Phi, psi and omega in degrees: 000011179301322179296322178302309179302320180291325177295316181294315179299319180302320179291316185288333184300329179294346179256344184249004176056237182274352180289124177275108181284125175282152180310322182250023173277133181294106183305319189276337178280350182286339183082003184273343188238159176236185188302322182299325186301325175307310179297316179298321180295314180298315176301317182293315181299316178299315183288315187285330183249016176043066179210168179245135179267108181282163185303326181288343180275347188274058173255142178304323181303330177286341187239004192288328183224163176301315181299322181289327176291315181300322180293322176299308177306314184295315185296315185289323178290321175301313181299317183294315186291325178300000000 
């Protein structure tokens, strides 16, 4: 899933400028993003990883860090495959 993390990092880089976001750093605590960002992030995940984010997945914990987003993608892809 290293490629997944890199894809997520690449997307986030456009919002964080020179700040190197650590995989477990709280994206929302950095002060770089606003409320519109959340919608953009959900749409990015859905489009980039060809999945649908269900209402029950719309928890901040699923989008708070690069690692959390990667885990969500992995769970959703495992669910689709199973």
